[in-house]
KOLMIKOL-498693 format. One record per residue (C-alpha): residue number from 1; residue in three letters; chain; x, y, z. Coordinates in Angstrom, 3 decimals. Example, Ala and Ser with C-alpha at 12.3 -4.5 7.8 and 13.67 -1.06 7.14 Angstrom:
! KOLMIKOL-498693
1, ALA, A, 12.300, -4.500, 7.800 $
2, SER, A, 13.670, -1.060, 7.140 $
***
This chain:
! KOLMIKOL-498693
1, UNK, A, -77.862, 41.697, -38.607 $
2, UNK, A, -76.809, 42.960, -35.144 $
3, UNK, A, -73.242, 42.291, -34.070 $
4, UNK, A, -74.529, 40.081, -31.236 $
5, UNK, A, -76.954, 38.057, -33.383 $
6, UNK, A, -77.341, 34.531, -32.081 $
7, UNK, A, -80.292, 33.232, -34.079 $
8, UNK, A, -81.987, 33.834, -37.419 $
9, UNK, A, -85.730, 33.370, -37.898 $
10, UNK, A, -86.701, 32.034, -41.335 $
11, UNK, A, -90.347, 32.345, -42.404 $
12, UNK, A, -92.434, 32.022, -45.570 $
13, UNK, A, -95.176, 34.496, -46.467 $
14, UNK, A, -97.980, 34.082, -49.041 $
15, UNK, A, -100.731, 36.560, -49.964 $
16, UNK, A, -103.946, 36.379, -51.990 $
17, UNK, A, -102.980, 39.418, -54.064 $
18, UNK, A, -99.983, 41.375, -55.267 $
19, UNK, A, -98.023, 43.154, -52.522 $
20, UNK, A, -94.580, 44.695, -52.167 $
21, UNK, A, -91.769, 44.374, -49.641 $
22, UNK, A, -92.818, 47.472, -47.723 $
23, UNK, A, -96.285, 46.033, -47.288 $
24, UNK, A, -94.873, 42.910, -45.622 $
25, UNK, A, -92.586, 44.902, -43.297 $
26, UNK, A, -95.469, 47.196, -42.320 $
27, UNK, A, -97.708, 44.217, -41.570 $
28, UNK, A, -95.073, 42.655, -39.285 $
29, UNK, A, -94.632, 45.835, -37.239 $
30, UNK, A, -98.351, 46.705, -37.197 $
31, UNK, A, -99.811, 43.325, -36.300 $
32, UNK, A, -97.216, 42.443, -33.623 $
33, UNK, A, -97.389, 45.872, -31.916 $
34, UNK, A, -98.587, 45.459, -28.309 $
35, UNK, A, -99.047, 41.722, -28.832 $
36, UNK, A, -96.062, 40.667, -26.716 $
37, UNK, A, -96.019, 43.482, -24.168 $
38, UNK, A, -93.765, 46.502, -23.850 $
39, UNK, A, -90.591, 44.462, -23.236 $
40, UNK, A, -91.049, 42.568, -26.492 $
41, UNK, A, -92.134, 45.446, -28.724 $
42, UNK, A, -90.405, 44.917, -32.081 $
43, UNK, A, -89.458, 48.579, -32.565 $
44, UNK, A, -87.934, 48.806, -29.096 $
45, UNK, A, -86.025, 45.574, -29.671 $
46, UNK, A, -84.530, 47.020, -32.866 $
47, UNK, A, -83.597, 50.248, -31.115 $
48, UNK, A, -81.824, 48.197, -28.431 $
49, UNK, A, -80.018, 46.178, -31.154 $
50, UNK, A, -81.605, 42.993, -29.880 $
51, UNK, A, -83.283, 42.410, -33.233 $
52, UNK, A, -81.831, 43.158, -36.628 $
53, UNK, A, -83.488, 44.559, -39.731 $
54, UNK, A, -86.300, 42.626, -41.336 $
55, UNK, A, -85.157, 41.181, -44.664 $
56, UNK, A, -87.980, 40.423, -47.091 $
57, UNK, A, -87.660, 38.838, -50.523 $
58, UNK, A, -91.014, 38.927, -52.349 $
59, UNK, A, -92.091, 37.819, -55.841 $
60, UNK, A, -95.448, 37.908, -57.642 $
61, UNK, A, -96.986, 35.496, -60.114 $
62, UNK, A, -100.553, 34.800, -61.255 $
63, UNK, A, -101.968, 37.648, -59.194 $
64, UNK, A, -100.441, 36.339, -55.952 $
65, UNK, A, -97.284, 37.152, -53.996 $
66, UNK, A, -94.962, 34.860, -52.112 $
67, UNK, A, -91.559, 35.201, -50.498 $
68, UNK, A, -89.345, 34.779, -47.452 $
69, UNK, A, -88.713, 36.740, -44.291 $
70, UNK, A, -85.510, 36.701, -42.240 $
71, UNK, A, -85.035, 38.351, -38.856 $
72, UNK, A, -81.781, 38.233, -36.864 $
73, UNK, A, -82.144, 37.994, -33.102 $
74, UNK, A, -79.709, 38.714, -30.288 $
75, UNK, A, -82.117, 37.486, -27.615 $
76, UNK, A, -82.024, 34.101, -25.950 $
77, UNK, A, -83.690, 31.040, -27.466 $
78, UNK, A, -86.987, 31.365, -25.558 $
79, UNK, A, -87.485, 35.038, -26.436 $
80, UNK, A, -86.530, 34.364, -30.062 $
81, UNK, A, -89.057, 31.521, -30.248 $
82, UNK, A, -91.783, 33.823, -28.870 $
83, UNK, A, -91.000, 36.444, -31.513 $
84, UNK, A, -91.042, 33.780, -34.232 $
85, UNK, A, -94.429, 32.498, -33.079 $
86, UNK, A, -95.780, 36.061, -33.150 $
87, UNK, A, -95.019, 36.249, -36.892 $
88, UNK, A, -97.501, 33.454, -37.554 $
89, UNK, A, -100.343, 35.634, -36.220 $
90, UNK, A, -100.124, 37.889, -39.287 $
91, UNK, A, -103.356, 37.504, -41.270 $
92, UNK, A, -103.238, 40.374, -43.753 $
93, UNK, A, -100.602, 42.185, -45.764 $
94, UNK, A, -101.968, 45.402, -47.166 $
95, UNK, A, -105.430, 44.693, -48.542 $
96, UNK, A, -104.701, 40.996, -49.100 $
97, UNK, A, -105.194, 37.946, -47.003 $
98, UNK, A, -101.876, 36.481, -45.899 $
99, UNK, A, -100.373, 33.418, -44.334 $
100, UNK, A, -96.990, 33.532, -42.553 $
101, UNK, A, -95.318, 30.347, -41.335 $
102, UNK, A, -91.936, 29.940, -39.592 $
103, UNK, A, -89.719, 27.409, -41.339 $
104, UNK, A, -86.890, 27.244, -38.826 $
105, UNK, A, -84.850, 29.111, -36.266 $
106, UNK, A, -81.194, 28.838, -37.227 $
107, UNK, A, -78.260, 29.160, -34.849 $
108, UNK, A, -76.274, 32.008, -36.408 $
109, UNK, A, -73.067, 30.766, -34.833 $
110, UNK, A, -73.517, 27.345, -36.432 $
111, UNK, A, -73.968, 29.044, -39.797 $
112, UNK, A, -70.766, 30.994, -39.246 $
113, UNK, A, -68.971, 27.812, -38.267 $
114, UNK, A, -70.077, 26.194, -41.542 $
115, UNK, A, -68.796, 29.200, -43.446 $
116, UNK, A, -65.491, 28.964, -41.568 $
117, UNK, A, -65.177, 25.259, -42.395 $
118, UNK, A, -65.963, 25.850, -46.075 $
119, UNK, A, -63.497, 28.717, -46.347 $
120, UNK, A, -60.816, 26.868, -44.386 $
121, UNK, A, -61.199, 23.918, -46.761 $
122, UNK, A, -60.657, 26.202, -49.760 $
123, UNK, A, -57.620, 27.820, -48.159 $
124, UNK, A, -56.107, 24.465, -47.212 $
125, UNK, A, -56.593, 23.082, -50.719 $
126, UNK, A, -54.888, 26.135, -52.224 $
127, UNK, A, -52.103, 25.891, -49.648 $
128, UNK, A, -51.477, 22.203, -50.348 $
129, UNK, A, -51.379, 22.810, -54.102 $
130, UNK, A, -48.477, 25.199, -53.570 $
131, UNK, A, -46.484, 22.800, -51.415 $
132, UNK, A, -43.339, 21.244, -52.855 $
133, UNK, A, -41.631, 18.107, -51.684 $
134, UNK, A, -37.937, 18.458, -50.931 $
135, UNK, A, -37.035, 16.555, -54.117 $
136, UNK, A, -39.355, 18.671, -56.263 $
137, UNK, A, -38.030, 21.837, -54.614 $
138, UNK, A, -34.431, 20.943, -55.414 $
139, UNK, A, -35.343, 19.960, -58.974 $
140, UNK, A, -37.235, 23.207, -59.547 $
141, UNK, A, -34.264, 25.216, -58.325 $
142, UNK, A, -31.989, 23.299, -60.667 $
143, UNK, A, -34.322, 23.846, -63.617 $
144, UNK, A, -34.477, 27.580, -62.952 $
145, UNK, A, -30.709, 27.762, -62.613 $
146, UNK, A, -30.301, 25.921, -65.910 $
147, UNK, A, -32.741, 28.272, -67.622 $
148, UNK, A, -30.922, 31.261, -66.186 $
149, UNK, A, -27.711, 29.868, -67.716 $
150, UNK, A, -28.903, 30.703, -71.240 $
151, UNK, A, -26.441, 33.226, -72.591 $
152, UNK, A, -25.841, 34.786, -75.984 $
153, UNK, A, -23.045, 34.084, -78.419 $
154, UNK, A, -22.768, 36.914, -80.936 $
155, UNK, A, -26.429, 37.693, -80.331 $
156, UNK, A, -27.768, 34.122, -80.574 $
157, UNK, A, -29.169, 32.007, -77.700 $
158, UNK, A, -26.520, 29.625, -76.418 $
159, UNK, A, -25.472, 27.531, -73.456 $
160, UNK, A, -22.701, 28.803, -71.145 $
161, UNK, A, -20.086, 26.409, -72.567 $
162, UNK, A, -20.373, 27.392, -76.236 $
163, UNK, A, -17.685, 30.046, -75.993 $
164, UNK, A, -14.948, 27.702, -74.699 $
165, UNK, A, -16.038, 24.183, -75.675 $
166, UNK, A, -14.296, 22.212, -78.439 $
167, UNK, A, -17.630, 20.677, -79.434 $
168, UNK, A, -20.960, 22.421, -80.035 $
169, UNK, A, -24.518, 21.333, -80.774 $
170, UNK, A, -26.489, 23.411, -83.267 $
171, UNK, A, -30.241, 23.524, -82.650 $
172, UNK, A, -33.084, 25.457, -84.182 $
173, UNK, A, -34.407, 27.839, -81.518 $
174, UNK, A, -34.076, 29.261, -78.018 $
175, UNK, A, -36.557, 26.734, -76.614 $
176, UNK, A, -34.273, 23.926, -77.829 $
177, UNK, A, -31.284, 25.475, -76.023 $
178, UNK, A, -33.355, 25.698, -72.841 $
179, UNK, A, -34.467, 22.070, -73.174 $
180, UNK, A, -30.876, 20.853, -73.613 $
181, UNK, A, -29.827, 22.887, -70.574 $
182, UNK, A, -32.515, 21.124, -68.545 $
183, UNK, A, -30.885, 17.845, -69.609 $
184, UNK, A, -27.437, 19.103, -68.579 $
185, UNK, A, -26.116, 19.853, -72.079 $
186, UNK, A, -24.502, 23.298, -71.952 $
187, UNK, A, -22.821, 23.662, -75.337 $
188, UNK, A, -25.834, 24.205, -77.631 $
189, UNK, A, -26.409, 27.243, -79.848 $
190, UNK, A, -29.553, 28.179, -81.805 $
191, UNK, A, -29.717, 29.369, -85.413 $
192, UNK, A, -33.265, 30.717, -84.856 $
193, UNK, A, -34.753, 29.770, -88.214 $
194, UNK, A, -33.844, 28.173, -91.500 $
195, UNK, A, -31.541, 31.061, -92.443 $
196, UNK, A, -28.274, 30.018, -90.799 $
197, UNK, A, -26.436, 33.174, -89.593 $
198, UNK, A, -22.821, 33.794, -90.574 $
199, UNK, A, -21.719, 33.882, -86.918 $
200, UNK, A, -22.934, 30.320, -86.334 $
201, UNK, A, -21.577, 29.116, -89.674 $
202, UNK, A, -18.086, 30.419, -88.801 $
203, UNK, A, -18.292, 28.808, -85.368 $
204, UNK, A, -18.926, 25.384, -86.899 $
205, UNK, A, -15.692, 25.634, -88.923 $
206, UNK, A, -13.568, 25.607, -85.751 $
207, UNK, A, -15.526, 23.178, -83.545 $
208, UNK, A, -16.679, 19.586, -83.655 $
209, UNK, A, -20.279, 20.251, -84.660 $
210, UNK, A, -23.379, 18.144, -84.093 $
211, UNK, A, -26.598, 19.308, -85.750 $
212, UNK, A, -29.491, 18.327, -83.470 $
213, UNK, A, -32.686, 19.281, -85.277 $
214, UNK, A, -36.444, 18.769, -85.319 $
215, UNK, A, -37.732, 15.623, -86.996 $
216, UNK, A, -39.576, 17.478, -89.764 $
217, UNK, A, -39.028, 19.166, -93.108 $
218, UNK, A, -37.660, 22.261, -91.399 $
219, UNK, A, -34.907, 20.210, -89.764 $
220, UNK, A, -33.851, 18.841, -93.170 $
221, UNK, A, -33.702, 22.340, -94.663 $
222, UNK, A, -31.574, 23.684, -91.823 $
223, UNK, A, -29.181, 20.754, -92.170 $
224, UNK, A, -28.776, 21.324, -95.919 $
225, UNK, A, -28.039, 25.012, -95.507 $
226, UNK, A, -25.775, 24.443, -92.526 $
227, UNK, A, -23.631, 22.079, -94.561 $
228, UNK, A, -23.435, 24.603, -97.399 $
229, UNK, A, -22.388, 27.610, -95.309 $
230, UNK, A, -20.650, 25.834, -92.408 $
231, UNK, A, -19.312, 22.444, -91.396 $
232, UNK, A, -21.270, 19.561, -89.846 $
233, UNK, A, -19.534, 16.562, -88.299 $
234, UNK, A, -22.474, 14.668, -86.809 $
235, UNK, A, -26.239, 14.644, -87.240 $
236, UNK, A, -28.976, 13.896, -84.695 $
237, UNK, A, -32.713, 14.326, -85.157 $
238, UNK, A, -35.722, 14.318, -82.871 $
239, UNK, A, -38.180, 11.480, -83.602 $
240, UNK, A, -40.182, 11.938, -86.776 $
241, UNK, A, -42.585, 14.920, -86.642 $
242, UNK, A, -41.421, 15.886, -83.145 $
243, UNK, A, -39.433, 18.893, -81.964 $
244, UNK, A, -36.323, 18.917, -79.801 $
245, UNK, A, -38.086, 21.171, -77.300 $
246, UNK, A, -40.771, 18.495, -76.775 $
247, UNK, A, -38.343, 15.718, -75.772 $
248, UNK, A, -37.588, 14.654, -72.221 $
249, UNK, A, -34.063, 14.094, -70.925 $
250, UNK, A, -34.008, 10.385, -71.778 $
251, UNK, A, -35.066, 11.030, -75.385 $
252, UNK, A, -32.503, 13.823, -75.778 $
253, UNK, A, -29.633, 11.690, -74.526 $
254, UNK, A, -30.768, 8.726, -76.640 $
255, UNK, A, -30.809, 10.879, -79.762 $
256, UNK, A, -27.352, 12.288, -79.085 $
257, UNK, A, -25.943, 8.836, -78.381 $
258, UNK, A, -27.195, 7.659, -81.778 $
259, UNK, A, -25.847, 10.587, -83.783 $
260, UNK, A, -24.353, 9.623, -87.118 $
261, UNK, A, -21.508, 11.135, -89.162 $
262, UNK, A, -22.757, 13.580, -91.765 $
263, UNK, A, -21.029, 11.563, -94.490 $
264, UNK, A, -23.636, 8.840, -94.026 $
265, UNK, A, -26.397, 11.233, -95.089 $
266, UNK, A, -26.645, 11.049, -98.874 $
267, UNK, A, -28.233, 13.602, -101.150 $
268, UNK, A, -30.966, 11.137, -102.105 $
269, UNK, A, -32.255, 10.657, -98.563 $
270, UNK, A, -32.908, 12.902, -95.635 $
271, UNK, A, -30.975, 12.570, -92.421 $
272, UNK, A, -34.167, 11.368, -90.745 $
273, UNK, A, -34.097, 8.317, -93.034 $
274, UNK, A, -30.493, 7.574, -92.166 $
275, UNK, A, -31.081, 8.254, -88.490 $
276, UNK, A, -34.347, 7.364, -86.783 $
277, UNK, A, -33.804, 7.134, -83.024 $
278, UNK, A, -37.270, 5.833, -82.212 $
279, UNK, A, -38.367, 4.227, -85.447 $
280, UNK, A, -36.167, 1.161, -85.068 $
281, UNK, A, -34.013, 2.196, -88.049 $
282, UNK, A, -30.420, 1.157, -88.276 $
283, UNK, A, -27.411, 3.182, -89.230 $
284, UNK, A, -25.665, 2.124, -92.405 $
285, UNK, A, -21.895, 2.053, -92.020 $
286, UNK, A, -19.095, 1.308, -94.425 $
287, UNK, A, -17.455, -2.091, -93.855 $
288, UNK, A, -14.396, -1.953, -91.630 $
289, UNK, A, -11.433, -4.073, -92.535 $
290, UNK, A, -9.880, -6.517, -90.090 $
291, UNK, A, -6.842, -4.279, -89.821 $
292, UNK, A, -8.856, -1.271, -88.625 $
293, UNK, A, -9.242, -0.418, -84.963 $
294, UNK, A, -11.652, 2.003, -83.315 $
295, UNK, A, -10.523, 5.133, -81.570 $
296, UNK, A, -11.862, 6.376, -78.276 $
297, UNK, A, -14.165, 9.355, -77.966 $
298, UNK, A, -12.362, 12.603, -77.251 $
299, UNK, A, -13.287, 14.617, -74.148 $
300, UNK, A, -14.653, 17.419, -76.317 $
301, UNK, A, -16.989, 15.059, -78.182 $
302, UNK, A, -18.063, 13.314, -74.979 $
303, UNK, A, -18.973, 16.673, -73.443 $
304, UNK, A, -21.659, 17.176, -76.048 $
305, UNK, A, -23.676, 14.270, -74.652 $
306, UNK, A, -22.874, 14.274, -70.944 $
307, UNK, A, -25.457, 15.692, -68.586 $
308, UNK, A, -24.688, 17.865, -65.583 $
309, UNK, A, -25.914, 15.073, -63.302 $
310, UNK, A, -22.923, 13.017, -64.364 $
311, UNK, A, -24.669, 10.371, -66.506 $
312, UNK, A, -22.508, 9.607, -69.455 $
313, UNK, A, -24.289, 9.540, -72.768 $
314, UNK, A, -21.261, 8.338, -74.698 $
315, UNK, A, -21.932, 5.405, -77.017 $
316, UNK, A, -19.580, 3.348, -79.214 $
317, UNK, A, -21.646, 4.136, -82.317 $
318, UNK, A, -21.059, 7.866, -81.772 $
319, UNK, A, -17.459, 7.626, -82.948 $
320, UNK, A, -17.950, 5.450, -85.976 $
321, UNK, A, -16.650, 8.213, -88.270 $
322, UNK, A, -13.452, 8.565, -86.257 $
323, UNK, A, -12.320, 5.003, -86.870 $
324, UNK, A, -8.889, 5.037, -88.436 $
325, UNK, A, -7.151, 2.157, -90.186 $
326, UNK, A, -3.936, 1.059, -88.472 $
327, UNK, A, -1.982, -1.989, -89.606 $
328, UNK, A, -1.747, -4.576, -86.876 $
329, UNK, A, 2.051, -4.671, -87.037 $
330, UNK, A, 2.142, -0.868, -86.555 $
331, UNK, A, -0.394, -0.682, -83.682 $
332, UNK, A, 0.768, 1.431, -80.773 $
333, UNK, A, 1.499, -0.057, -77.397 $
334, UNK, A, -1.763, -0.053, -75.361 $
335, UNK, A, 0.035, 1.499, -72.407 $
336, UNK, A, 1.163, 4.399, -74.585 $
337, UNK, A, -2.306, 5.027, -76.078 $
338, UNK, A, -4.367, 4.725, -72.870 $
339, UNK, A, -6.214, 7.897, -71.859 $
340, UNK, A, -7.194, 9.375, -68.563 $
341, UNK, A, -10.861, 8.740, -67.595 $
342, UNK, A, -13.052, 11.484, -69.029 $
343, UNK, A, -16.572, 10.425, -68.088 $
344, UNK, A, -18.349, 9.482, -64.905 $
345, UNK, A, -18.739, 5.965, -66.251 $
346, UNK, A, -14.956, 5.669, -66.652 $
347, UNK, A, -14.382, 6.674, -63.026 $
348, UNK, A, -17.046, 4.274, -61.730 $
349, UNK, A, -15.433, 1.467, -63.714 $
350, UNK, A, -11.937, 2.327, -62.432 $
351, UNK, A, -12.909, 2.719, -58.769 $
352, UNK, A, -16.001, 0.616, -58.012 $
353, UNK, A, -16.323, -2.005, -60.737 $
354, UNK, A, -12.590, -2.723, -60.577 $
355, UNK, A, -12.767, -3.045, -56.773 $
356, UNK, A, -9.928, -0.551, -56.318 $
357, UNK, A, -10.763, 0.083, -52.663 $
358, UNK, A, -10.264, 3.819, -53.168 $
359, UNK, A, -12.185, 7.085, -53.139 $
360, UNK, A, -11.870, 9.511, -56.052 $
361, UNK, A, -12.749, 13.218, -55.856 $
362, UNK, A, -13.838, 14.808, -59.155 $
363, UNK, A, -14.582, 18.343, -60.327 $
364, UNK, A, -17.614, 19.332, -62.433 $
365, UNK, A, -15.820, 18.205, -65.622 $
366, UNK, A, -14.962, 14.804, -64.075 $
367, UNK, A, -11.271, 15.623, -63.773 $
368, UNK, A, -9.570, 13.986, -60.779 $
369, UNK, A, -8.950, 16.354, -57.865 $
370, UNK, A, -7.627, 13.760, -55.432 $
371, UNK, A, -7.638, 10.026, -54.733 $
372, UNK, A, -7.175, 8.144, -51.480 $
373, UNK, A, -7.828, 4.832, -49.773 $
374, UNK, A, -11.552, 4.214, -49.235 $
375, UNK, A, -10.989, 3.961, -45.462 $
376, UNK, A, -9.733, 7.573, -45.534 $
377, UNK, A, -12.722, 8.912, -47.500 $
378, UNK, A, -13.950, 11.111, -44.633 $
379, UNK, A, -10.594, 12.849, -44.241 $
380, UNK, A, -10.159, 13.180, -48.015 $
381, UNK, A, -13.470, 15.022, -48.378 $
382, UNK, A, -12.932, 17.096, -45.248 $
383, UNK, A, -9.386, 18.189, -46.184 $
384, UNK, A, -9.915, 18.661, -49.945 $
385, UNK, A, -8.403, 21.978, -51.067 $
386, UNK, A, -11.062, 22.306, -53.801 $
387, UNK, A, -14.593, 21.203, -52.991 $
388, UNK, A, -15.327, 18.176, -55.210 $
389, UNK, A, -18.408, 18.169, -57.386 $
390, UNK, A, -18.639, 14.344, -57.359 $
391, UNK, A, -17.189, 11.671, -55.073 $
392, UNK, A, -16.832, 8.064, -56.281 $
393, UNK, A, -16.276, 5.563, -53.445 $
394, UNK, A, -15.560, 1.840, -53.510 $
395, UNK, A, -17.374, 1.370, -50.202 $
396, UNK, A, -20.846, 1.760, -48.788 $
397, UNK, A, -21.945, 5.383, -48.252 $
398, UNK, A, -22.438, 6.039, -44.540 $
399, UNK, A, -24.300, 8.778, -42.670 $
400, UNK, A, -20.943, 10.202, -41.542 $
401, UNK, A, -19.719, 10.549, -45.136 $
402, UNK, A, -23.038, 12.032, -46.199 $
403, UNK, A, -22.878, 14.638, -43.431 $
404, UNK, A, -19.332, 15.797, -44.254 $
405, UNK, A, -20.236, 15.907, -47.964 $
406, UNK, A, -23.206, 18.154, -47.183 $
407, UNK, A, -21.033, 20.399, -45.000 $
408, UNK, A, -18.403, 20.793, -47.718 $
409, UNK, A, -20.943, 21.329, -50.527 $
410, UNK, A, -20.362, 18.125, -52.511 $
411, UNK, A, -22.987, 17.772, -55.240 $
412, UNK, A, -23.037, 14.016, -55.687 $
413, UNK, A, -21.899, 10.941, -53.746 $
414, UNK, A, -21.649, 7.602, -55.581 $
415, UNK, A, -20.822, 4.461, -53.648 $
416, UNK, A, -20.673, 0.729, -54.179 $
417, UNK, A, -23.748, 0.622, -51.950 $
418, UNK, A, -25.913, 3.057, -50.015 $
419, UNK, A, -26.887, 2.536, -46.403 $
420, UNK, A, -29.878, 3.643, -44.349 $
421, UNK, A, -29.701, 7.332, -43.465 $
422, UNK, A, -31.262, 8.997, -40.432 $
423, UNK, A, -31.300, 12.318, -42.291 $
424, UNK, A, -30.865, 13.006, -45.982 $
425, UNK, A, -29.475, 16.478, -46.865 $
426, UNK, A, -31.310, 17.865, -49.885 $
427, UNK, A, -28.144, 19.279, -51.464 $
428, UNK, A, -26.314, 15.958, -51.911 $
429, UNK, A, -27.456, 13.283, -54.347 $
430, UNK, A, -26.577, 9.797, -53.098 $
431, UNK, A, -26.569, 6.977, -55.661 $
432, UNK, A, -25.419, 3.362, -55.750 $
433, UNK, A, -23.226, 2.591, -58.746 $
434, UNK, A, -25.560, -0.181, -59.831 $
435, UNK, A, -28.409, 2.327, -60.192 $
436, UNK, A, -26.544, 4.556, -62.655 $
437, UNK, A, -27.086, 4.172, -66.366 $
438, UNK, A, -24.084, 5.098, -68.451 $
***
């Protein structure tokens, strides 16, 4: 096809006998020679690049041949039509009778435009598939950061908090550690098989240990061996016949909230029978006398079930084994036994649900960095010596507070209410207290 081709002539050819491609080309040149005058001689037109090569596709069947002819033309429409009409004068191809008929004259530019549209559609579809919304972009970054946080403790896959946390979660494999990281749990370590390594066994002796295992026979075997070579305080299982790595965040936190003390798992039954987070099973507990009082969950134990997004997974049933009997006449003064808030839920209750009219600045472990009157929230965030990870405010979150939080690098802003925002920075999560489950 010449570079300046404007039109393409499409024609059908049929012969009474068997012919080849060269026979058709020869017939076109021979029988149109001198027919249209010197200015329209086909060979001269090709030499001047006004006509492209003659493309012939010929097949034979039953002693006859049939096929198609295509000729690209750089001439104007009238001249191209004359050349096309000349093709229909062909009566013989080689020794055979022939019939040549023009099917259409196609605008080459229109064909190119169709190709451009088709290709552009493919490119656009591929481009749109790769697009990420701002929320999905932020979430993907967080997931990759969490995955990159997988470390090693004495050669075994572990979360970044295993080395310094008072509480650990023992899981089966590396994929389980990664899944817990995606849910914000950073103190998990993997045994990588049913053969519990000595390093992990020794670690369980010094830490509050929760075994969080698959809901199958393998999980039971790991639990039995772990108790023999180490020390297990609590037990949590994935739903029956499911793996920890297959659970979503909600299922992980639900399982950890419903963990049971190891003492409740008897030799006659598996832990999955004592603890079935999705089967509707109930946890059997020893009766508690009227003189017993429950203790609060320690910060170390709470850390095992608190996600990085600040949702507390603490549950009253989680500390059933820590209940200690205290005679009523010897009970300590409540003011002496009260503890500082250790979870996001505690801070929300103290500031927002209690109507304190204050703003509280927290670090990533929910320790209080500073507290001020709610009317001074802007100045408190702006002047904070250490950038807070979370801000809890007993007021409505305004655009002004959101902007200063984004400038300072605050990760999360929780208010009694949220207003309408002209712009929403992707780096700050804004939540109304009523929308938080804890």
